[in-house]
N, C-alpha and C positions, 0 to 999 in steps of 0.2 A: 167073570168078565162083566163090566158095567153095561147097563142099558144105554142105548144111544139116545132115544127120545122117550120122555114120560109125559104123554098128553095130559092136560088138565082134566081132572075127573069131575069137576063141579061145573057143569055147563051153565053159562050165563053169569058166572061169578065175576065181579069186577076186581081186577088185580092191577097193580102198578107195574110189576116186572114182566118183561116179555121173555127173557131168557135167564135161567138160573143154572150156572155151571158149578157143580159140587165135587170138589176133590178129584178132578179129572187127572188121569194118568195114562201115558202111552209109552210102551216099551217095544223095542224091536230086537229080534234075535233071541237066541237061547243060550243058557249056560254062561261060559266065560265071554261069549260074544254078545251077551245081552246088553242093550244100551237103552237107558231111560231118557226119552226125548222130552217128556213132559211129566211133572209131578206136582201133586197138591195144588192144582190150578182151580181156583174158585173165584167166581165173578157173577154179579147180578147186573143185568142190562135192562134198562127201562124201555118201555114201548116208545118208539120214536127217537131214541137216543142215538147219537153218532159217537161210536167208540173207536178210537185209534190205538193201535198196538205197535210199540217200538221196542227194539231189543237187538242184541248182537246176532250175527249169523249163527245159526244152529241152536237158537234158544227155544225152538218149538212153536214159533208164531204161526207158521203155515200149517203145522201139524194140528194145532188147536182149531184153526179155521176149517181144515178139511174134516175134522170130526164134527164140527157144527154143521157142515154141509152134508154130512152123511157119507162122505167119501172114504173115511177111515173109521174103524171101530176102536173105542177106548179099551185099554187094558183094565182100567178100574174107574170108578166114579160115574157121575150121571150128568146129563144135560136135560133140563126141564124147560120145555118151550110151551108157552100159552098161545094156542092158535086163536085167531080172531073169529073163525067160523064163517069167513066170507066166501062162500060158494066154492068154486074150484080153483081158487088162487093157490099158486105154489107156495110152500112154506118158505123156501129161500131161492135165491138166484146168486150165482157166483160170477165175478168178473176177475179174470186172471191178468198177470203181467203182460202176456201176449194176448192180442185181441181175440184170437181163436175164431175168426170169421171163416165161413166156407168160401173158398175162392171161386167156386162155380155158381154161386148165388149172387144176385144183385144186392145193393144196399137194402132195398125194400124187403126182399125175401130173407136176407140175413136177420133183419130186425124182427120179422114176422115168424121166424122159425119156431119159437116156443109156442106161439099161438096155433101154428099149423099142427104141431105135435098134440095139441089139446083138441084137435078136430074142428077148429074154426074154419068156416068157408073163406075162399079167397077174397071176395068182396068185403066181408066183414073184417078180415085181417088188414086190408088196405086202409079201411076207415079207422081202424084202431091205431095203426102205425103212423099215419100221416101227421097227427098232432105232435108226436115225439120227434119226427124228422124236422118239423118246423122248429121245435124247441132247441134242437141241436144245430140248426142252420144248414141242414143237408137235404132239404126237400128236393131241390133241383138236381141233386146227385142220386136220386132214388133208383135210377136205372143203371148206375155205374157199378162196376165190379171192384172188389177190394184192391186189386193191383193198380187201379186208376186213382186211388186216394192216397193222401199223405198219411204218415203215421198217426198224427193227431186226429185226422178225420176218421181213420179206422177205429181208433179208441173211442171216439164219440159214438160210432155205430154200435160198438159193444156195450156202451152205457145204455143207449136207447133200447137195445135188445133185452137188457136186464130189467129196465124199468117198465117196458111195455107189458110184460107178463104180470105186473102188479104183485110181486112177491111180498111176503110179510117181512122178510129179513133179507138185506142185501149184504153179501159177503164179498170183500174186495181184497185181493192179494197183490199189493204193489202195482196197481193198474197203470200208474203213470211213470214207473221207473225207467222205461226205455225212451221216454220223450226228452227232447232238449228243454233247457230251462224255460224258454219263452212259452212253448206249447204246454209245459207242465203247469205253469201259472194259469194259462187260459183254461186248461182242463179242470183245475181245482175250482175256478170260478164257475165253470159249467156244472160241475157236480154239486156245488153249493146251491146253485139256482134250482136245479132239479129237485134236490133234497128239500129246499125250502117249500116247494110246491106240494110235495107229497109226504114229507116227514116220516120216511121209512126208518125202521131200525137198521142201523148200519154198523158193521164191524169191518174196519179198514186197516190192513197191514201196511206198514211203511218203515223204511230205514231213516226217513227224514223227520227230525224233530220239528222243523219249521212247518212241514206239510201237516203234521199231526196237530200243531197249534192252530193252523189256518182252518182245518176241517172239523176237529173234534169237540165234543162236549166234555169228554174225559179222555185222558191218555193213560193207557196201561203200559208201564215200564217193566220189561221182563229181564230176568237174569237167566244165565245158562248153566248147564251141567249140574243137575238137570234143569230144563226149562221151567220157570216158575215166575209168579208175579212178585216183583220187588216193591213197587208202589203204584198207586193210582192217583193221578194228578187231575184236579178239576180245572178246566180252561175257563178263565173269567171273562172272556170277551163276549160282548152282546151280539146277538144276531138281529137282522141279516148282516153278513160280513163282506167287506170289500178286500180282496186279497192284497192289492198294493198298499191300501191305507192301513191295514192291519200290520203289515210288515214294518211300517214306519212308526208304529206305536212303541215308545220306549219300554213299556211293560212286556212287549213281545220278546225283545232281546234278553231282558232279565229272566223271563221264565224259560226261554230256550237254553240259556246258560245253566240255570238250575237243574233242568232235566238232563242236560249233557253231563254235568258233574255226577249225577246219580247213575248215568249210563256208562260213563267212561271206564270205571273199574271193571264193569262187566265185559266191555269190549276188549280191554287189555287182557283180562283173564281168559276169554275165549281165544284170543290170538296166541297166548302162551301155550294153551293146550294144543292148538293146531300146529304150532312150531315143534312141540314135543312129540307129536305123532308123525311128523315129517321124516 
C-alpha cells in the first residue's frame, strides 16, 4: 500500500513544487468485484498554483481529491507534499459541494470553527474572522444562522471558513455546482479575489469547462475506466481576471471547444458503460 504523505526531509530546502503525485492508484472491492477508480495518476503542482480538474462522472476526480485531503488511503503510489513550516497552519482545508455549515452556529462561529478546534480564544477568533467576513460582504450577517442565508451566502461562509485557517493547500470539490448561473459567476469572482490576495495552492474539481478556464492556471482533463489523466492544458489568460470580460474573449470559446473535444469521447464512453451496466 502506498504512503499517503512523504514530508520533505531536507528542512529549509527551496523547492518549486508544492505537491508531487506519483503513480497514484485507488481500487475498491475484492476479487471479481474489484474496481479500479484511479490508475497511474501522476501530477506536479507548483506552490501557489490554481489547478482545475475536469472529467466525466466516475473518472476518479473526487477520489483523487479525497486522497490528497487524507480522507482516503491509496492502493498504490505516493503523494509528496512540501510543507512551508509555518507554525500550526493546517496542511489543507476542503470545501465540498454542499456548504456543510453547522445549523446551530452563527455565521461568525461557523467561520471560526477551525480556529476554535486549534484552541484559539473567542476574542482572538473574532478578530481573525472579521476581516474575512468583510471580504465576502457578510460582516453584518455575522450573528445570523445558516437557515437565514441564501445558498450563495452560505457558500461564501464556507469559503471564508476554509481561508481563515490559512491552509497551505485548498481542496475544492465542485463547491459552486448547486448554485444558479448568476450566483455561480459571482462566487467565481469572489474566489478569484480571495485567491489573488493569498495565492494559495488550489485543486478545484468541476464538471464545467468554462469554470475551469475562468479559475485555473492549468486544467487537468481526465479519462475514465480507470480514472487517469488524459492531458493537461495551460490556461493562457493573464491575471487578475474579470469573469464577464474573460467569457467575452474569443480565445475563451476556442479553448473551451478544444477541451470539450478532448473530453467528449470520454463522456460518451462513460455513458455507454453506465448504460451497459443498467
